[in-house]
C-alpha positions as CSV (number, residue, x, y, z in Angstrom):
1,X,7.2,35.4,30.4
2,X,6.9,31.4,31.7
3,X,4.4,29.7,32.9
4,X,4.5,30.6,36.6
5,X,3.4,27.2,37.7
6,X,6.2,25.6,38.8
7,X,6.0,21.8,36.8
8,X,7.6,22.2,34.0
9,X,6.7,21.3,30.7
10,X,8.4,18.2,28.3
11,X,8.3,19.9,24.6
12,X,8.0,17.2,22.4
13,X,11.2,15.1,20.7
14,X,11.4,16.6,17.2
15,X,13.8,15.1,15.3
16,X,13.9,12.0,17.5
17,X,11.0,9.7,18.6
18,X,8.6,11.8,16.9
19,X,5.8,11.6,14.4
20,X,7.7,14.2,12.0
21,X,10.5,11.0,11.8
22,X,7.3,8.4,10.1
23,X,7.4,9.1,6.7
24,X,11.3,10.6,6.1
25,X,12.1,7.0,7.8
26,X,9.4,4.7,5.9
27,X,11.0,6.4,2.6
28,X,14.6,5.7,3.7
29,X,13.6,1.7,4.5
30,X,12.3,1.4,0.8
31,X,15.8,3.1,-0.3
32,X,15.1,6.6,-0.6
33,X,18.1,8.2,-0.6
34,X,17.5,11.9,0.1
35,X,16.0,10.8,3.7
36,X,17.3,9.1,7.1
37,X,15.4,6.8,8.6
38,X,16.3,8.1,11.8
39,X,13.3,5.8,14.0
40,X,14.8,2.2,12.5
41,X,11.9,0.6,10.9
42,X,12.3,-2.1,8.8
43,X,13.2,-2.6,5.4
44,X,10.8,-3.7,3.0
45,X,10.1,-3.9,-1.0
46,X,7.2,-1.1,-0.5
47,X,5.1,0.1,3.1
48,X,1.7,0.7,4.1
49,X,1.6,3.6,6.9
50,X,-2.1,3.4,8.5
51,X,-2.7,6.1,10.9
52,X,-5.4,5.5,13.7
53,X,-6.3,8.4,15.1
54,X,-7.2,8.9,18.5
55,X,-5.1,5.6,19.4
56,X,-2.6,6.6,22.4
57,X,0.1,4.2,23.2
58,X,-0.8,4.8,27.4
59,X,-4.5,3.6,25.8
60,X,-3.2,0.8,24.1
61,X,-0.9,-0.4,26.4
62,X,-4.0,-0.3,29.0
63,X,-6.0,-2.4,26.8
64,X,-3.8,-4.4,25.1
65,X,-6.6,-7.4,25.9
66,X,-8.9,-5.9,23.5
67,X,-6.1,-5.1,20.4
68,X,-4.7,-8.6,20.5
69,X,-3.1,-8.2,16.9
70,X,-1.7,-4.1,17.4
71,X,0.0,-5.2,20.8
72,X,2.0,-8.6,19.3
73,X,3.3,-6.1,16.6
74,X,7.0,-4.9,17.3
75,X,7.6,-1.2,18.5
76,X,10.2,0.3,15.4
77,X,13.8,-0.1,17.3
78,X,13.9,3.8,17.9
79,X,10.2,3.8,19.4
80,X,10.1,1.2,21.9
81,X,7.9,3.7,24.6
82,X,6.0,5.3,21.9
83,X,7.1,8.3,19.8
84,X,6.0,11.9,20.2
85,X,2.4,13.4,18.5
86,X,3.2,16.6,17.4
87,X,2.2,20.0,19.2
88,X,-0.3,21.3,20.1
89,X,-1.5,17.2,20.2
90,X,-4.5,17.2,17.1
91,X,-5.3,15.8,14.3
92,X,-4.6,18.5,11.8
93,X,-1.0,19.8,13.2
94,X,0.2,15.9,13.7
95,X,-1.2,15.4,10.4
96,X,0.7,17.6,8.6
97,X,4.1,17.0,11.1
98,X,3.9,13.3,9.7
99,X,3.2,14.5,6.5
100,X,5.8,17.1,5.6
101,X,8.1,15.4,8.1
102,X,8.8,18.8,9.8
103,X,7.7,19.9,13.0
104,X,4.7,22.3,13.0
105,X,7.3,25.5,13.7
106,X,7.7,25.0,9.5
107,X,5.0,23.4,8.2
108,X,2.6,26.2,9.7
109,X,-0.5,24.2,10.6
110,X,-0.4,25.5,14.3
111,X,-3.4,24.1,15.7
112,X,-7.2,23.3,15.8
113,X,-8.1,26.8,14.6
114,X,-5.9,29.4,14.5
115,X,-5.0,33.4,13.0
116,X,-3.6,33.6,9.6
117,X,-2.6,36.9,9.1
118,X,-2.3,36.2,5.3
119,X,-6.6,36.2,5.2
120,X,-6.8,38.1,8.2
121,X,-9.1,35.4,9.4
122,X,-9.4,31.9,11.6
123,X,-8.0,29.3,10.0
124,X,-10.1,25.7,11.4
125,X,-8.1,23.2,9.4
126,X,-10.8,20.4,9.8
127,X,-13.0,22.1,7.7
128,X,-10.9,23.8,5.5
129,X,-12.6,23.3,1.6
130,X,-10.3,25.2,-1.0
131,X,-9.9,28.6,0.9
132,X,-7.2,29.8,1.4
133,X,-4.9,27.7,-0.7
134,X,-3.3,25.3,0.6
135,X,0.2,26.3,-0.9
136,X,-0.1,29.7,0.7
137,X,-0.4,28.0,4.0
138,X,1.7,25.3,3.9
139,X,4.4,25.9,0.7
140,X,6.6,22.5,1.4
141,X,7.0,19.5,-0.8
142,X,5.5,16.5,1.5
143,X,6.8,13.7,2.3
144,X,4.7,11.7,-0.2
145,X,5.4,14.2,-3.4
146,X,8.8,14.3,-3.0
147,X,9.0,10.5,-3.2
148,X,6.8,9.8,-5.9
149,X,9.1,11.9,-7.4
150,X,12.2,9.7,-6.3
151,X,10.5,7.0,-8.4
152,X,8.4,5.2,-5.4
153,X,4.6,5.0,-6.4
154,X,2.3,7.0,-3.5
155,X,-1.4,6.6,-2.4
156,X,-4.1,7.8,0.4
157,X,-6.7,5.9,1.4
158,X,-9.5,7.5,3.5
159,X,-12.1,8.7,3.3
160,X,-14.1,10.5,0.1
161,X,-14.7,13.5,2.1
162,X,-11.5,14.2,2.5
163,X,-10.1,13.9,-1.2
164,X,-8.2,17.6,-2.6
165,X,-9.5,19.5,0.8
166,X,-6.9,22.2,1.9
167,X,-5.7,20.1,4.4
168,X,-5.4,17.0,2.9
169,X,-3.6,18.7,0.5
170,X,-1.7,20.8,2.6
171,X,-0.2,17.8,4.6
172,X,-0.1,14.6,2.0
173,X,-0.3,15.6,-0.8
174,X,1.6,13.3,-3.9
175,X,0.3,11.1,-5.9
176,X,-3.3,9.4,-5.9
177,X,-5.6,9.5,-3.4
178,X,-8.2,6.1,-3.2
179,X,-11.5,7.3,-1.5
180,X,-12.1,4.8,0.7
181,X,-15.6,5.1,3.2
182,X,-15.5,1.5,4.3
183,X,-13.0,-0.8,6.2
184,X,-13.1,-2.8,3.6
185,X,-12.8,-0.8,0.7
186,X,-9.7,1.2,2.6
187,X,-8.0,-2.7,3.1
188,X,-8.8,-3.2,-0.6
189,X,-7.6,0.1,-1.9
190,X,-4.4,-0.3,0.1
191,X,-3.5,-4.0,-1.6
192,X,-4.0,-3.1,-4.4
193,X,-2.0,0.2,-3.9
194,X,1.4,-2.2,-3.0
195,X,1.0,-4.2,-6.0
196,X,3.3,-1.9,-8.3
197,X,6.5,-1.6,-6.3
198,X,8.1,0.4,-4.5
199,X,5.0,1.6,-3.2
200,X,4.4,4.2,-0.2
201,X,0.8,3.7,1.2
202,X,-1.4,6.4,3.9
203,X,-4.4,5.2,5.4
204,X,-6.2,7.4,7.4
205,X,-8.5,5.0,10.2
206,X,-10.5,7.7,11.8
207,X,-13.6,5.7,13.6
208,X,-11.7,5.5,16.7
209,X,-11.4,9.1,17.6
210,X,-15.1,10.0,17.0
211,X,-15.9,7.7,19.7
212,X,-13.2,8.8,22.1
213,X,-14.7,12.0,21.4
214,X,-18.4,11.8,22.1
215,X,-18.3,8.6,25.1
216,X,-14.9,8.8,26.2
217,X,-12.3,6.6,26.6
218,X,-13.2,5.1,29.3
219,X,-16.6,3.7,27.8
220,X,-17.8,0.4,26.6
221,X,-18.4,2.6,23.0
222,X,-14.4,3.3,23.2
223,X,-13.5,0.1,24.0
224,X,-15.7,-1.4,21.1
225,X,-14.1,0.5,18.7
226,X,-10.3,0.0,20.2
227,X,-12.0,-4.0,19.0
228,X,-12.8,-2.8,15.5
229,X,-9.3,-0.8,14.9
230,X,-7.5,-4.1,15.9
231,X,-9.3,-6.1,13.8
232,X,-9.3,-3.5,11.0
233,X,-5.1,-3.5,11.2
234,X,-5.3,-7.8,11.2
235,X,-7.2,-7.9,8.0
236,X,-5.2,-4.9,6.5
237,X,-2.0,-6.9,7.4
238,X,-3.2,-10.1,5.8
239,X,-4.2,-8.4,2.1
240,X,-0.6,-7.2,1.6
241,X,1.7,-9.2,-0.4
242,X,4.5,-10.5,0.8
243,X,8.1,-8.2,1.2
244,X,5.2,-5.2,2.3
245,X,5.7,-3.3,5.9
246,X,2.8,-2.5,8.0
247,X,3.3,1.0,10.1
248,X,1.1,1.3,12.5
249,X,1.2,4.7,14.1
250,X,-1.5,7.5,15.8
251,X,-1.8,11.3,15.7
252,X,-2.5,11.7,19.1
253,X,-4.0,10.1,22.5
254,X,-7.5,11.3,24.4
255,X,-8.4,12.8,27.4
256,X,-11.6,12.2,29.6
257,X,-12.2,16.1,30.7
258,X,-15.2,15.7,33.1
259,X,-18.3,18.4,33.3
260,X,-17.1,19.0,36.9
261,X,-13.5,20.5,35.7
262,X,-15.0,22.4,32.6
263,X,-13.6,25.9,33.0
264,X,-15.3,28.8,31.1
265,X,-13.5,31.2,29.9
266,X,-16.5,34.1,29.3
267,X,-15.2,36.2,32.2
268,X,-14.4,39.6,31.8
269,X,-10.9,38.8,34.0
270,X,-10.4,36.4,31.1
271,X,-11.7,38.3,28.3
272,X,-10.0,41.7,29.0
273,X,-7.3,43.1,26.2
274,X,-8.0,39.7,25.0
275,X,-8.9,40.1,20.6
276,X,-9.7,36.6,19.7
277,X,-9.0,32.6,21.1
278,X,-8.9,29.9,19.5
279,X,-6.9,26.4,19.9
280,X,-9.7,23.5,21.4
281,X,-10.4,22.9,25.2
282,X,-7.0,21.6,26.0
283,X,-4.5,24.3,24.0
284,X,-5.6,27.8,23.5
285,X,-4.4,30.3,21.3
286,X,-5.0,33.6,22.9
287,X,-4.6,36.1,20.3
288,X,-4.1,39.9,22.6
289,X,-4.2,43.6,21.7
290,X,-1.0,45.2,20.5
291,X,1.5,44.8,23.5
292,X,-0.6,43.3,26.2
293,X,0.6,40.0,26.0
294,X,2.7,39.6,29.9
295,X,0.0,41.3,30.6
296,X,-2.7,38.8,29.8
297,X,-0.2,36.0,29.8
298,X,0.2,36.8,34.0
299,X,-3.2,37.5,34.6
300,X,-4.8,34.1,32.7
301,X,-2.1,32.5,34.9
302,X,-3.6,34.0,38.3
303,X,-6.7,33.0,37.1
304,X,-6.6,29.5,35.5
305,X,-4.0,28.6,38.6
306,X,-3.5,25.0,38.8
307,X,-5.7,24.2,35.6
308,X,-3.6,25.3,32.9
309,X,-0.3,26.9,32.3
310,X,0.5,29.8,30.0
311,X,3.3,31.2,28.4
312,X,3.7,34.2,26.0
313,X,4.4,33.0,22.7
314,X,8.0,34.5,22.7
315,X,8.8,31.6,25.6
316,X,6.2,28.5,23.9
317,X,8.8,29.3,21.2
318,X,11.8,29.0,23.5
319,X,10.8,25.9,25.1
320,X,10.9,24.2,21.9
321,X,7.3,23.5,21.8
322,X,6.5,24.4,18.2
323,X,9.9,22.3,17.3
324,X,13.7,24.0,16.9
325,X,13.1,26.4,14.1
326,X,10.1,28.5,13.9
327,X,9.5,30.5,10.9
328,X,8.1,33.7,10.7
329,X,5.2,32.6,9.1
330,X,3.9,30.3,12.0
331,X,5.2,32.4,15.0
332,X,2.6,35.0,13.4
333,X,0.1,32.3,14.0
334,X,0.7,31.5,17.4
335,X,-1.0,32.9,19.8
336,X,-0.2,36.1,21.7
337,X,-0.5,33.4,24.8
338,X,-0.9,30.0,25.1
339,X,-2.8,28.3,27.9
340,X,-2.1,24.0,28.1
341,X,-4.4,22.5,29.6
342,X,-3.7,20.1,32.6
343,X,-4.6,17.2,34.4
344,X,-8.5,16.7,33.2
345,X,-9.1,20.3,32.6
346,X,-10.6,21.2,29.3
347,X,-11.1,25.1,28.7
348,X,-14.6,25.7,27.0
349,X,-16.0,28.3,25.2
350,X,-19.8,28.6,24.9
351,X,-18.6,31.9,22.3
352,X,-15.5,30.6,20.5
353,X,-16.3,26.5,19.9
354,X,-19.5,25.4,21.9
355,X,-20.1,21.8,20.3
356,X,-16.2,21.0,20.8
357,X,-15.9,22.5,23.9
358,X,-19.2,20.2,25.5
359,X,-17.0,16.4,24.0
360,X,-15.9,14.1,27.2
361,X,-12.8,12.9,25.1
362,X,-10.4,15.8,24.4
363,X,-6.7,16.5,23.0
364,X,-3.9,19.3,22.6
365,X,-2.2,19.4,25.6
366,X,0.9,18.1,26.7
367,X,-0.2,14.9,28.9
368,X,1.8,11.8,28.4
369,X,-1.5,10.3,27.6
370,X,-2.0,12.6,24.9
371,X,1.4,13.2,23.8
372,X,3.0,9.7,23.7
373,X,1.8,7.5,20.4
374,X,2.4,4.0,19.0
375,X,4.9,3.4,16.3
376,X,4.1,-0.5,15.7
377,X,5.6,-2.7,12.6
378,X,5.5,-5.8,10.9
379,X,6.7,-7.1,7.4
380,X,3.9,-9.8,5.5
């Protein structure tokens, strides 16, 4: 059964203008023959890939005056109108898609909270320590790891708290991790990492996403953070020696979801024959009793109406939402039913994730605001 709602859902363009092509294209632009430059990034001696968490392409277009440097950068040749984040449009899924160069249906990190049959428990990638082991969840080599073995010096630059976590090792393992909490530290560490040529350096910037979640993108807090993100990118570019390219992208955009558009998922109608709920307020994995998926899908769509598009697992896979090829392991982690919020709706749950459900800024669904992210490039 597909969604009862008539409006079609557009799957990310995996294998084309999408996050799964960013690091492979960067590697190819550095001359690593194993990869294809599908996004047609410019050739460079070394490359720094900056991911600004939460910087949607539509939001950047709407606030160009606040981000003059980012707005002056040229889109990659195959990314004039932005590229697609992975689905669900959330940080752990997009980071793994970026880092592995493959769709979620292959790497298997399928949400902000999802059932992991291998451990008989829910996995929350953003709070993932060392258990389960990263290779149990994501068994493939990352792009950084493959480049390291081809003679490219690879480095990750990000907050110290992210070093050695399950998500970092699963999504971006390879080379060296340089812990850097402040903007100045991150710039200095990235500049030091490209002294060895050729080099491929990944830099993470998360402050904009935090402001978007707490205050919403229609807030002075978020706008001030966009100014800071632009300044960071400008200073990072200025610190790089000649011949080093800076590539800027993101993992998702953010939608403001007002309290009066919150739908609570605790009713007996929605909970009947449902064993557990995962995902996040814009995209819910719903795990049902055996044989109940079709019934639950019908009931959720009827109850939620225009608030969400609801699909069985099989229908979601057939639509290509998780990529063209979905492994058995990844399929087993996807909800028996998935519910994708529409408009400015958030599907909140006081029992599953009360703190996250209370946030104004949300992402995870497939609106253009959430799905489209920039891919910009400049060469020093």
